[in-house]
N, C-alpha and C positions, 0 to 999 in steps of 0.2 A: 466606202459609202459616206457621202456628206449628209449632214442633218437635213438639208433641203431636199435630198433625194428620197426621203422616207415618207411614205403615205401617212396622212394624219391619223389614220385609224390603227396604226401599229404602236402597241405599247412600248415605252422606252426599255423596259426590262428584257424584251425579246431581242433587242439589238445587241446586247452584250450579256447573254445568259451566264449565270454563275455555273462554273464547272465543279463537279465533285473533286475535292482535293486528292482522292485516290486515283483520279484520272489524269492528274497533272503530269506532264513530261518531267518536271523538276521535283516531283514529290519526295524523292529520296535524298535530295540535297539537304545540307544543314539549314536550319531556320535562318531567316534573314536578321539583320541587326534590329530593324524596327519590330519584327515579331518577338525577338528576344526581350527587348526593352518593355514592350506592352505586356508580354506574358509575365515578366517579373513583377510588374505592378499588379496585374490581375491575380496572380498566385498569392501575393502578399495580402491583398484585400480579401481573398476568398479563404485564406488560411490553408492553402494547399502548397505542396512542395513543388519547386521549380526544377525541371529536368533540363540540364545543359545539352542533352543529346537528342532532343526532339528534332525530327525532320521538318521540312517546310509543311508537308501535309499534316503531320501530327500536330504541329504548332497551330495551324489554321483551325483544326477541329477543336483543340483545347481552348483557343481564343473564343470560339463560338460558345462552347460549354461554359466557360467562366464569365462571359458577358451575360449569359442568362442567369447564372448564379449570383453575380454581383449587381445586376441591374444596369450594367454599363452597355454601351453599344446602341445600335440603331433600334433593335426591338425592345430593349429594356428601358430606354431613356424616358419614355412617357410614363412608366410606372414608378419611377424613382420619386421618393418624397423630396420636397424642396426645402 
């Protein structure tokens, strides 16, 4: 579907809804390089231990959790002190 094919009353989020990591086909694969790098940073900032053996799904959930804890990411950015 091209952007021009979308009716104007359809919210952008419904075009590419986020899927629960537990439902991912690749959920049990090792985390990706970018996940590993970002998680190492988040764990360091949050004072939590980094686990080399997290799967893609576990890494995704941990990233969301640590973004909330550290104030990083899309939902916490507005609440960070400048």
